[in-house]
C-alpha angles and dihedrals in degrees: 000000000000122000109221134183111205127195126184126191116190113206132178092261108021139019111224125207126195120187122191123191107215094202100050101025090228121140130209129186140201135186128199132171113270120248102217094186091057114009093186091068092062091044095054093041092048096047099039102033112019094038095032094224122165103216090215087068094053116106098173130023116190123180137190114197142186094202094107095042092049092048092057094043095047094038089228091149137149121254107278141174138205126217114195139169111283107278096020107079092110097056092106090054099041091044108172094344091252136064112277089234107045093189098054111072092176100056104105124200118230119236117275118272089244118052119235091246089060095050114095135187131218129188112254134116138193122178126229091267093055099257116147105238094170125011121227113282096234095187090058091044091057092046091054089048090055090053091050091050091055091049090051094228116187099202139025131196116207110202118170127175115262093000088139086070096047120002095189097111093041092050091050091051089052092050091053092049092049088052095047100035110038113189094021117124109243120194118189116197092222089060098039099044116354095193140117121259105076097209093058092042093048094044094051091047094049091051089049091050097050091045097048098080091044096048093039092053094042096048093045092049093047090047091050093049093050093044089052088055093054106271110140103187136074123278105243111212119208114232134197095260092068098259138090134247136196120250090256091056092042092056090056095044101027093152089071088072093059090098099030111131100037091055090056090062090052091054092050096047090051091049093048090048093053092045091054095046097262108114086171104069136157115207118220108190107179116178137163096288110017147009122235117204121197136170134213119190120194089350096307127107119235112248135197132204096209129042138148141220091190125025114262099023111085123200109210107199121116106269137175105257109247123169112210125196132176098255116120140129090276096047111130125234113227143164120241124218090269092058096253123140114247133186123208157297083146107082140192086218121193095310120069086359127178119343090255089065088068094220100128105286116117100176118108118254136181090264090053091051091049090051091050091051092050094244090117122047129213099287148035135206092032094306096315090114121041123208123217108221092188092055091048092051091049092053094046093043091052090049093047091051090065088059098038092251133135120239098262092042090051093049090051091049093050091053093045092054092047090050092047089053092052093044090054090052090052089051090053095054095040117026093032089053095049099264126127109223090208087072093056138073118231114231105204117196143134119088093296104024095095090050091062104022099097095046091051093046091052091051090053096039090242104159101204135044121192119203115190120224092257106026095175091054099044095105089054089049089055088063089064094053102059139087134223103275139186129178118210127182142176131194112247110170112185140126112258091226091062099029118136107227092198092055091048091051090048090053092048090050090055091051092046091051089053089048093053089048092053092049093047090053089055091051098252110153117228092251091062097049123105126180124198123193125210132179119206110215137180139177110266107270096028123109099200117079139198127215123230129180116261110189118188130292089050118235108185094189091058092046092051091049089053090049093054091050094047091047091053092051093047100041104017095242141073136193107206093177095049124103113261123211130204109229109174142358119222136189122193111204117204127192098197113222121197110266121225119253110228121219120252118220122209118234109257100186090220115152111237118240116217116233091215144333126241136171113264128183118221129185093244095061135053098216132043114273122218099248127191115233118212132193106234096216088062094055111094131206113278094034121138123203125185120211143284092067140126121214115195129193142159098280106023150008123235119211116203105188126206110284094034131106122209124201129185113221131204092275091051093250114146111232112198119194126193105231093193092055088052094058 
């Protein structure tokens, strides 16, 4: 009986499946069109039919999903209510009292996820030190519960002022709601995000509340379908912090899945970079609709404490920092009112898709431009999807006519603009953060990443591009490389100069006990648990903080020195003589899962034989160049290919431009080097 690890990543266009055999170390992949109306259909079909997996052989099933993200974007949400301290029900609409972006008068904020008529107030009050100034009015609480019962709400967010300092009133409100509204999902802000800043806490809790019924139902149904097929374990759901959680944990903290799939790609790109000897790696995950950019420095992904799915409504859980832009294979080329060529974020998506799909769209997309330039052939997914070159040429020619361009010139222009958009995104996550992209490798993956990787790297002077063995399935691979993970935090405002180390250790001990309890509930044995401690610090008077590691036993002097160094790297200055304040204590709880061992392949020295040759246009040449086309499965470890060349495979196409050298390593990654940059 085989022992298989299965990972599934559901994207907007395709559902990717990665299957690892624990005994042999071999990996197989499959790719099927996504089914947005019911993602589970594509999952089951892809795993059982396309990948040919017997669920009885599966020992681990990990899953990255866009269900939560799509629910927030489309506003396809369950009926929900908010209960706040009297006088504060409009916090989620007032936000900070100003526009988040003071310099953009045209950036409008969408309506809150919960309407004003569904936001209620109850008398209660706790001060900033945690003292109960007014206990919860339980009679009013039950009256509100009766109204919610009549309205048949499916979720409730409880957000009281200063509940991070003392959750007593909020907990009592939750208890009453659980008594009065059995089966309704209740999210209390003191449990979801026990931190200061009421707008961020309320916003995160509201998002969690509206997603809980969706994620809970989705996870239970997926678990049921897989169990019925013979799978005996838990479905592990990938969350934004770079870990996985069980369906039970996901139902309580559903908002953590609001950036699920894109974080998996960041995990995989970091892992591939380290494997290949590049601890500094930038991930370029280009799919059918969007491109996700991530960065790992010295083998660690960048993380952020605040991110958004929709402008104006922050979600404040630790998350791998991923910058997403609307640049994908289906991104539409268009002309703005000033007559300039634009690319995306509008997309043809999976249906109808690019013009070459012949499904009713006649507007030019990046995929159509790549077909016209010869970079893409006449099929995708191993021949399962044919591409109509004539339809692609018609769409690009019609677009070029609006700008007075020929078909080839227009196709090149479309690709140049798409590449410029992605290069700018890389600059934002690297140069803007204090990192020099020339010191990084670019990991190009996703269905279209390897098509554009070399061009983007050359624009940014990045000398090396890494293309994984299965670029289009790399995000799914990332789901196999993570651990069960929880992030816990507690506010701890105090000046370092007067900080009580014993009190800090006591607070850390409380968080660690809670972490052990969470991991125990998920069945993680003590030997597989790891806890990491982080202190968020800031200069006195600042409101933004930076996290530094704080291993036990705590040494505050060492922690402060790390803070000064990190502040200088992040903001290009430090103030060693300034007072430093502790802002928050954090514990990251890991339930370590066994990682797959990937098969090494000996170098054969065999010269690759191209399947065919076709004309391809590159930016560096005026005319099409006769370019050999290779099938990637036939290219062995140790092979070297000099550009120009095209390498095709089931899930992606690799473009090796003139002036580049491509080498296949022992793990079958393609390493492309810019020979001109090396001069």
